[in-house]
C-alpha positions as a printed NumPy array, in Angstrom:
array([[  0.   ,   0.   ,   0.   ],
       [  2.712,   2.493,   0.985],
       [  4.833,   1.793,  -2.105],
       [  1.812,   2.215,  -4.358],
       [  0.875,   5.502,  -2.732],
       [  4.391,   6.885,  -3.056],
       [  4.477,   5.856,  -6.715],
       [  1.304,   7.833,  -7.368],
       [  2.94 ,  10.928,  -5.944],
       [  5.993,  10.903,  -8.234],
       [  4.353,  12.966, -10.979],
       [  5.293,  16.597, -11.27 ],
       [  3.404,  18.816,  -8.824],
       [  2.661,  22.193, -10.396],
       [  2.095,  23.871,  -7.035],
       [  5.612,  23.067,  -5.828],
       [  7.374,  23.273,  -9.208],
       [  5.375,  25.396, -11.677],
       [  5.353,  29.129, -12.409],
       [  3.913,  30.718,  -9.27 ],
       [  1.483,  33.252, -10.714],
       [  0.12 ,  30.749, -13.221],
       [ -0.374,  28.077, -10.574],
       [ -2.097,  30.528,  -8.251],
       [ -4.497,  31.587, -10.987],
       [ -5.119,  28.   , -12.113],
       [ -6.059,  27.175,  -8.534],
       [ -7.791,  30.493,  -7.787],
       [-10.407,  30.682, -10.536],
       [-12.1  ,  27.324,  -9.901],
       [-12.271,  28.202,  -6.2  ],
       [-13.689,  31.631,  -7.004],
       [-16.346,  30.282,  -9.332],
       [-17.055,  27.447,  -6.914],
       [-17.558,  29.904,  -4.064],
       [-19.731,  31.988,  -6.375],
       [-22.028,  29.061,  -7.096],
       [-22.108,  28.118,  -3.416],
       [-23.133,  31.674,  -2.589],
       [-25.703,  31.414,  -5.358],
       [-27.679,  28.933,  -3.266],
       [-28.941,  31.596,  -0.871],
       [-28.793,  34.385,  -3.458],
       [-31.268,  32.568,  -5.681],
       [-33.468,  32.048,  -2.619],
       [-33.339,  35.792,  -1.962],
       [-34.107,  36.793,  -5.568],
       [-37.001,  34.362,  -5.976],
       [-38.469,  34.994,  -2.514],
       [-38.011,  38.76 ,  -2.779],
       [-39.806,  38.927,  -6.103],
       [-42.497,  36.265,  -5.635],
       [-43.287,  36.437,  -1.891],
       [-42.39 ,  39.826,  -0.375],
       [-40.153,  41.945,   1.835],
       [-40.838,  39.986,   5.058],
       [-39.871,  36.728,   3.355],
       [-36.744,  38.37 ,   1.912],
       [-35.722,  39.435,   5.409],
       [-36.443,  35.895,   6.664],
       [-33.998,  34.143,   4.297],
       [-31.262,  36.669,   5.102],
       [-30.687,  38.912,   8.09 ],
       [-30.507,  37.052,  11.394],
       [-31.148,  33.679,   9.721],
       [-28.105,  34.027,   7.488],
       [-25.986,  35.231,  10.413],
       [-26.808,  32.2  ,  12.568],
       [-26.153,  29.774,   9.711],
       [-22.841,  31.474,   8.966],
       [-21.878,  31.197,  12.64 ],
       [-21.917,  27.396,  12.668],
       [-20.915,  26.725,   9.067],
       [-18.139,  29.317,   9.286],
       [-16.773,  27.535,  12.358],
       [-16.685,  24.208,  10.531],
       [-15.117,  25.671,   7.391],
       [-12.389,  27.143,   9.601],
       [-11.957,  23.824,  11.386],
       [-11.765,  21.927,   8.103],
       [ -8.939,  24.228,   7.013],
       [ -6.851,  22.252,   9.487],
       [ -7.467,  19.177,   7.354],
       [ -6.548,  21.152,   4.235],
       [ -3.216,  22.168,   5.738],
       [ -2.357,  18.719,   7.12 ],
       [ -3.236,  16.941,   3.86 ],
       [ -1.499,  19.532,   1.661],
       [  1.698,  19.295,   3.727],
       [  1.715,  15.482,   3.529],
       [  0.942,  15.645,  -0.196],
       [  3.741,  18.164,  -0.784],
       [  6.112,  15.885,   1.145],
       [  4.902,  12.886,  -0.958],
       [  3.726,  11.017,   2.157],
       [  0.771,   9.083,   0.699],
       [  0.262,   6.912,   3.785],
       [ -0.545,   9.878,   6.015],
       [ -2.568,  11.561,   3.269],
       [ -4.91 ,   8.564,   3.355],
       [ -5.151,   8.531,   7.148],
       [ -5.873,  12.263,   7.237],
       [ -8.626,  11.933,   4.605],
       [-10.477,   9.261,   6.564],
       [-10.042,  11.17 ,   9.816],
       [-11.443,  14.33 ,   8.229],
       [-14.515,  12.513,   6.877],
       [-15.181,  10.881,  10.262],
       [-14.86 ,  14.278,  11.93 ],
       [-17.347,  15.814,   9.483],
       [-19.97 ,  13.143,  10.174],
       [-19.769,  13.677,  13.925],
       [-19.778,  17.474,  13.755],
       [-22.532,  17.547,  11.126],
       [-24.864,  15.592,  13.406],
       [-24.009,  17.871,  16.33 ],
       [-24.75 ,  20.956,  14.234],
       [-28.098,  19.508,  13.184],
       [-29.203,  18.978,  16.772],
       [-27.856,  22.304,  18.024],
       [-29.358,  24.237,  15.112],
       [-32.802,  22.684,  15.416],
       [-32.979,  23.269,  19.171],
       [-31.331,  26.653,  19.656],
       [-31.7  ,  28.647,  16.42 ],
       [-35.343,  29.723,  17.099],
       [-34.231,  31.07 ,  20.483],
       [-31.31 ,  32.847,  18.831],
       [-33.653,  34.53 ,  16.335],
       [-35.708,  35.94 ,  19.204],
       [-32.607,  37.019,  21.113],
       [-31.489,  39.002,  18.046],
       [-34.754,  41.006,  18.084],
       [-36.006,  39.605,  14.793],
       [-39.23 ,  41.548,  14.015],
       [-42.505,  39.746,  14.72 ],
       [-43.591,  39.886,  11.076],
       [-40.375,  38.126,  10.026],
       [-39.926,  35.633,  12.899],
       [-42.328,  32.811,  11.796],
       [-40.862,  32.742,   8.283],
       [-37.289,  32.865,   9.608],
       [-38.018,  29.936,  11.942],
       [-39.34 ,  27.887,   9.039],
       [-36.318,  28.551,   6.839],
       [-33.695,  27.892,   9.502],
       [-35.272,  24.663,  10.77 ],
       [-35.347,  23.157,   7.289],
       [-31.773,  24.291,   6.678],
       [-30.412,  22.68 ,   9.836],
       [-32.398,  19.534,   9.119],
       [-30.055,  19.006,   6.162],
       [-26.912,  20.696,   7.467],
       [-25.01 ,  17.382,   7.453],
       [-24.92 ,  17.572,   3.636],
       [-23.306,  21.013,   3.776],
       [-20.664,  19.831,   6.251],
       [-19.803,  16.738,   4.181],
       [-19.475,  18.778,   0.994],
       [-17.194,  21.329,   2.648],
       [-14.788,  18.797,   4.097],
       [-14.759,  16.837,   0.823],
       [-13.933,  20.007,  -1.077],
       [-11.198,  20.795,   1.44 ],
       [ -9.628,  17.395,   0.736],
       [ -9.674,  17.888,  -3.036],
       [ -8.281,  21.406,  -2.775],
       [ -5.529,  20.245,  -0.447],
       [ -4.122,  18.017,  -3.191],
       [ -4.473,  20.8  ,  -5.767],
       [ -7.834,  19.886,  -7.347],
       [-10.081,  22.935,  -7.323],
       [-11.967,  22.087, -10.515],
       [-14.201,  19.191,  -9.543],
       [-15.773,  20.994,  -6.552],
       [-16.625,  23.755,  -9.056],
       [-18.278,  21.345, -11.483],
       [-20.39 ,  19.85 ,  -8.695],
       [-21.547,  23.254,  -7.523],
       [-22.519,  24.33 , -11.02 ],
       [-24.76 ,  21.269, -11.343],
       [-26.254,  21.725,  -7.897],
       [-26.898,  25.442,  -8.325],
       [-28.753,  24.789, -11.556],
       [-30.847,  22.264,  -9.644],
       [-31.422,  24.875,  -6.927],
       [-32.585,  27.49 ,  -9.453],
       [-35.047,  25.056, -11.031],
       [-36.391,  23.869,  -7.671],
       [-36.68 ,  27.432,  -6.326],
       [-38.803,  28.471,  -9.282],
       [-40.816,  25.261,  -9.086],
       [-41.493,  25.32 ,  -5.334],
       [-41.801,  29.082,  -4.757],
       [-43.123,  30.532,  -8.015],
       [-44.908,  27.4  ,  -9.239],
       [-46.25 ,  25.635,  -6.142],
       [-46.385,  28.817,  -3.976],
       [-44.571,  27.103,  -1.086],
       [-42.948,  30.371,   0.014],
       [-39.956,  30.335,   2.356],
       [-40.432,  26.619,   3.068],
       [-40.078,  25.842,  -0.635],
       [-36.885,  27.902,  -0.903],
       [-35.396,  26.073,   2.077],
       [-36.296,  22.632,   0.693],
       [-34.763,  23.539,  -2.673],
       [-31.518,  24.532,  -0.985],
       [-31.398,  21.365,   1.133],
       [-31.939,  19.065,  -1.869],
       [-29.219,  20.866,  -3.836],
       [-26.736,  20.567,  -0.989],
       [-27.515,  16.861,  -0.644],
       [-26.641,  16.363,  -4.305],
       [-23.31 ,  18.178,  -3.865],
       [-22.442,  15.985,  -0.855],
       [-23.182,  12.776,  -2.778],
       [-21.1  ,  13.905,  -5.753],
       [-18.081,  14.774,  -3.603],
       [-18.171,  11.466,  -1.713],
       [-18.498,   9.41 ,  -4.916],
       [-15.516,  11.286,  -6.379],
       [-13.355,  10.533,  -3.343],
       [-14.378,   6.871,  -3.469],
       [-13.446,   6.491,  -7.153],
       [-10.089,   8.286,  -7.327],
       [ -7.04 ,   6.043,  -7.919],
       [ -4.784,   8.416,  -5.96 ],
       [ -3.672,   8.206,  -2.336],
       [ -6.581,  10.333,  -1.085],
       [ -9.132,   7.677,  -2.082],
       [-11.973,   7.216,   0.401],
       [-12.834,   3.719,   1.648],
       [-16.042,   3.656,   3.694],
       [-14.791,   0.841,   5.932],
       [-11.667,   2.832,   6.805],
       [-13.533,   5.925,   8.031],
       [-12.245,   6.328,  11.556],
       [-10.457,   8.831,  13.75 ],
       [ -6.661,   8.824,  13.957],
       [ -6.196,  10.723,  17.221],
       [ -2.728,  12.007,  16.346],
       [ -3.91 ,  13.468,  13.048],
       [ -7.134,  14.742,  14.611],
       [ -5.069,  16.667,  17.149],
       [ -3.083,  18.164,  14.274],
       [ -6.29 ,  19.125,  12.441],
       [ -7.68 ,  20.735,  15.595],
       [ -4.389,  22.469,  16.416],
       [ -4.494,  24.262,  13.071],
       [ -8.213,  24.34 ,  12.344],
       [ -9.685,  25.154,  15.748],
       [ -8.133,  28.637,  15.95 ],
       [ -9.377,  29.273,  12.391],
       [-12.837,  28.033,  13.378],
       [-12.84 ,  30.21 ,  16.485],
       [-11.691,  33.142,  14.36 ],
       [-14.677,  32.636,  12.064],
       [-16.941,  32.28 ,  15.089],
       [-15.695,  35.536,  16.548],
       [-16.34 ,  37.255,  13.237],
       [-19.862,  35.948,  13.25 ],
       [-20.482,  36.749,  16.919],
       [-19.479,  40.316,  16.158],
       [-21.764,  40.22 ,  13.117],
       [-24.632,  38.907,  15.257],
       [-24.243,  41.95 ,  17.481],
       [-24.196,  44.132,  14.382],
       [-27.285,  42.311,  13.078],
       [-29.078,  43.009,  16.349],
       [-28.158,  46.674,  15.943],
       [-29.435,  46.66 ,  12.344],
       [-32.683,  45.007,  13.475],
       [-33.412,  48.083,  15.57 ],
       [-33.762,  50.117,  12.348],
       [-36.785,  48.109,  11.12 ],
       [-37.81 ,  45.635,   8.409],
       [-36.755,  47.813,   5.432],
       [-33.22 ,  48.139,   6.798],
       [-33.037,  44.396,   7.495],
       [-34.149,  43.703,   3.911],
       [-31.6  ,  46.223,   2.578],
       [-28.859,  44.58 ,   4.637],
       [-29.944,  41.176,   3.304],
       [-29.762,  42.401,  -0.29 ],
       [-26.417,  44.119,   0.233],
       [-25.12 ,  40.952,   1.891],
       [-25.71 ,  39.009,  -1.321],
       [-23.75 ,  41.599,  -3.324],
       [-21.098,  42.034,  -0.651],
       [-20.695,  38.263,  -0.837],
       [-18.929,  38.741,  -4.181],
       [-16.078,  40.459,  -2.375],
       [-15.864,  37.705,   0.224],
       [-15.912,  35.075,  -2.5  ],
       [-12.845,  36.659,  -4.063],
       [-11.066,  37.009,  -0.726],
       [-11.912,  33.459,   0.323],
       [-10.631,  32.135,  -3.012],
       [ -7.321,  33.937,  -2.544],
       [ -7.177,  32.723,   1.071],
       [ -7.759,  29.066,   0.166],
       [ -5.348,  29.316,  -2.781],
       [ -2.494,  30.727,  -0.738],
       [ -3.104,  28.293,   2.141],
       [ -2.877,  25.248,  -0.135],
       [  0.023,  26.715,  -2.115],
       [  1.998,  27.497,   1.041],
       [  1.053,  24.175,   2.664],
       [  2.425,  22.054,  -0.17 ],
       [  5.574,  24.17 ,  -0.575],
       [  6.15 ,  24.127,   3.173],
       [  5.879,  20.316,   3.128],
       [  8.37 ,  20.297,   0.234],
       [ 10.612,  22.759,   2.183],
       [ 10.564,  25.345,  -0.613],
       [ 10.443,  28.466,   1.525],
       [ 11.505,  30.826,  -1.25 ],
       [  8.314,  29.969,  -3.132],
       [  6.288,  30.825,  -0.029],
       [  7.602,  34.404,   0.102],
       [  7.273,  34.911,  -3.657],
       [  3.721,  33.575,  -3.654],
       [  2.721,  36.014,  -0.909],
       [  3.885,  39.017,  -2.923],
       [  2.18 ,  37.782,  -6.09 ],
       [ -1.052,  36.84 ,  -4.327],
       [ -1.178,  40.174,  -2.517],
       [ -0.851,  42.088,  -5.789],
       [ -3.55 ,  40.036,  -7.486],
       [ -5.931,  40.337,  -4.531],
       [ -5.453,  44.098,  -4.326],
       [ -6.079,  44.518,  -8.055],
       [ -9.262,  42.439,  -7.912],
       [-10.472,  44.418,  -4.906],
       [-10.009,  47.802,  -6.548],
       [-11.832,  46.59 ,  -9.654],
       [-14.766,  45.223,  -7.649],
       [-15.06 ,  48.376,  -5.562],
       [-15.214,  50.462,  -8.742],
       [-17.965,  48.267, -10.195],
       [-20.032,  48.502,  -7.018],
       [-19.733,  52.275,  -6.838],
       [-20.651,  52.762, -10.501],
       [-23.386,  50.151, -10.899],
       [-24.466,  49.353,  -7.342],
       [-27.972,  50.743,  -7.694],
       [-28.765,  48.589, -10.703],
       [-27.371,  45.469,  -9.031],
       [-29.464,  46.088,  -5.911],
       [-32.521,  46.469,  -8.11 ],
       [-32.242,  42.815,  -9.149],
       [-33.398,  41.804,  -5.683],
       [-36.194,  44.245,  -4.891],
       [-38.141,  47.202,  -6.293],
       [-38.911,  48.666,  -2.858],
       [-37.65 ,  52.268,  -3.073],
       [-36.872,  52.545,   0.642],
       [-34.92 ,  49.275,   0.664],
       [-32.934,  50.377,  -2.397],
       [-32.086,  53.741,  -0.84 ],
       [-30.777,  52.167,   2.358],
       [-28.849,  49.523,   0.406],
       [-27.038,  52.163,  -1.648],
       [-26.171,  54.044,   1.536],
       [-24.647,  50.891,   3.036],
       [-22.675,  50.174,  -0.147],
       [-21.166,  53.649,  -0.314],
       [-19.685,  53.271,   3.178],
       [-18.065,  49.859,   2.76 ],
       [-17.208,  49.308,  -0.928],
       [-14.556,  52.064,  -1.279],
       [-12.62 ,  50.61 ,   1.676],
       [-12.542,  46.913,   0.779],
       [ -8.813,  47.188,   0.109],
       [ -8.148,  47.514,   3.858],
       [ -9.011,  43.803,   4.258],
       [ -6.626,  42.298,   1.674],
       [ -3.631,  41.822,   3.992],
       [ -5.751,  39.872,   6.47 ],
       [ -6.884,  37.178,   4.043],
       [ -3.538,  36.693,   2.267],
       [ -1.273,  36.775,   5.307],
       [ -3.509,  34.715,   7.583],
       [ -3.839,  32.093,   4.817],
       [ -0.059,  32.082,   4.403],
       [  0.597,  31.541,   8.099],
       [ -2.081,  28.868,   8.372],
       [ -0.495,  26.97 ,   5.481],
       [  2.633,  26.459,   7.575],
       [  0.637,  25.462,  10.654],
       [  0.752,  28.88 ,  12.352],
       [ -2.853,  29.4  ,  13.389],
       [ -3.135,  30.597,  16.992],
       [ -1.493,  34.037,  16.7  ],
       [ -3.459,  35.027,  13.548],
       [ -6.625,  34.106,  15.445],
       [ -5.624,  36.269,  18.405],
       [ -4.779,  39.227,  16.171],
       [ -8.114,  38.898,  14.446],
       [ -9.906,  38.613,  17.793],
       [ -8.427,  41.845,  19.071],
       [ -8.13 ,  43.882,  15.887],
       [-11.435,  42.975,  14.309],
       [-13.919,  41.322,  16.63 ],
       [-13.309,  43.071,  19.952],
       [-12.855,  46.491,  18.353],
       [-16.019,  45.998,  16.253],
       [-18.087,  45.16 ,  19.329],
       [-16.665,  48.129,  21.228],
       [-17.597,  50.398,  18.308],
       [-21.178,  49.108,  18.217],
       [-21.702,  49.653,  21.948],
       [-19.983,  53.046,  22.145],
       [-20.27 ,  54.897,  18.831],
       [-23.627,  53.661,  17.509],
       [-25.684,  54.863,  20.518],
       [-24.187,  58.331,  20.029],
       [-24.586,  58.482,  16.214],
       [-27.549,  56.165,  15.698],
       [-27.632,  55.68 ,  11.935],
       [-26.763,  52.9  ,   9.521],
       [-23.561,  54.597,   8.329],
       [-22.087,  54.43 ,  11.832],
       [-22.86 ,  50.735,  12.039],
       [-21.265,  50.058,   8.638],
       [-18.103,  52.02 ,   9.407],
       [-17.223,  49.367,  11.989],
       [-16.119,  47.118,   9.124],
       [-13.398,  49.172,   7.358],
       [-12.199,  50.563,  10.688],
       [-11.478,  47.118,  12.109],
       [-10.112,  45.75 ,   8.816],
       [ -7.485,  48.505,   8.702],
       [ -6.351,  47.948,  12.288],
       [ -6.072,  44.171,  11.853],
       [ -4.205,  44.485,   8.532],
       [ -1.514,  46.565,  10.24 ],
       [ -1.135,  43.88 ,  12.923],
       [ -0.745,  41.146,  10.293],
       [  1.823,  43.113,   8.297],
       [  4.   ,  43.679,  11.353],
       [  3.816,  40.027,  12.413],
       [  4.517,  38.681,   8.924],
       [  7.507,  40.92 ,   8.262],
       [  9.289,  40.086,  11.517],
       [  9.534,  36.459,  10.294],
       [  9.754,  34.572,  13.576],
       [  6.54 ,  32.644,  12.89 ],
       [  8.061,  30.851,   9.861],
       [ 11.312,  29.981,  11.631],
       [  9.279,  28.54 ,  14.5  ],
       [  7.166,  26.364,  12.191],
       [ 10.282,  25.065,  10.392],
       [ 11.762,  24.108,  13.755],
       [  8.52 ,  22.467,  14.939],
       [  8.059,  20.39 ,  11.779],
       [ 11.59 ,  19.551,  10.687],
       [ 13.771,  19.893,  13.769],
       [ 16.61 ,  22.431,  13.793],
       [ 16.035,  25.695,  11.893],
       [ 16.948,  25.48 ,   8.218],
       [ 18.423,  28.191,   6.091],
       [ 15.569,  29.772,   4.165],
       [ 16.082,  29.681,   0.416]])
């Protein structure tokens, strides 16, 4: 078994040997489009519900509902990044035996956590909606949507960990293909259930759950059929405690970082709820558009994490530093372009979701505060992904906790009561991005984090190439 696995890893690995900017782009675009189609799940729900049901239903599928879902799913995506790093490092080091063990450990972990999320979501999410001051006219619809979603959350968890495995070995295309198929299914089912059968929010939720189930099945079948060392065997799905500790050591801080982001966003959502249903709907609509920015940032983050992870496993430290500079330039260019598009055409894009004049006005106001300052976030996603790829996860989490989450909460509780308008709430985002980016730049440039990870993984410090 071991000899066969090592033989399958002898082919040239573009991530550790190819032209850096080309390899980053080859990896980046499938992730970007894949994230786009994943985001399209809820975006299609919002468009169909907003146009065929009404403003209350639009607020129900976004707003507090979306924030709670993102809280749990964001935690798992962060946790699964630990599996991405572990597998990518083993794959870069051509250690097929441990690649296989890590794959089966990651799948076992996803099954356990998915079931936990289902129970927790079904029991506690209705209480969370009330605690976030969801308006009475929105609450029943929001409860319906979130209960159906968490009833099928296991599918979402399985798909995400399966995608993390494929991306860790450098395959970002097949997760994209699966999402394209499933999003087309979601569009058809949304129109059928909501516009055709008039099932409202319940129909939108069922359509999303069925689509996510299809994506989970496709990803598992792919892992079971691959001839490579990351092949999934159902009978071998079990926890390797040593590898699980490694996954948690890297992934848990990333999961907690995502959780802190979302806790801060829950507090912001509660503040937004105090402005009324129109503002909640506007925030929901803007969130779908704003998601384009986060799709791009997430794609760069995943790309650099996998790229650094494999090159770190191969001990090619010079490629790590070069990839950071190249990825930073590409991310900054994409951000400036997207900000320009939003500022020039934002009103028309918002109009795709609703024709309510008040909702559109508030949405444009929100966009004009945040979009011009997206660039202040770029350093966070690239540098945190870089550090995580080497196994450095705790300090980036702490910097994010202080620079972004804590400061954002302080702003909401101190500045918003004094200047109680939506612009003050929105300014909490670029303010905290800028502070955290400065922290990451200082920490990255001092270099001790990389020397420490080299020592931890390979023994005595090596001369960096």
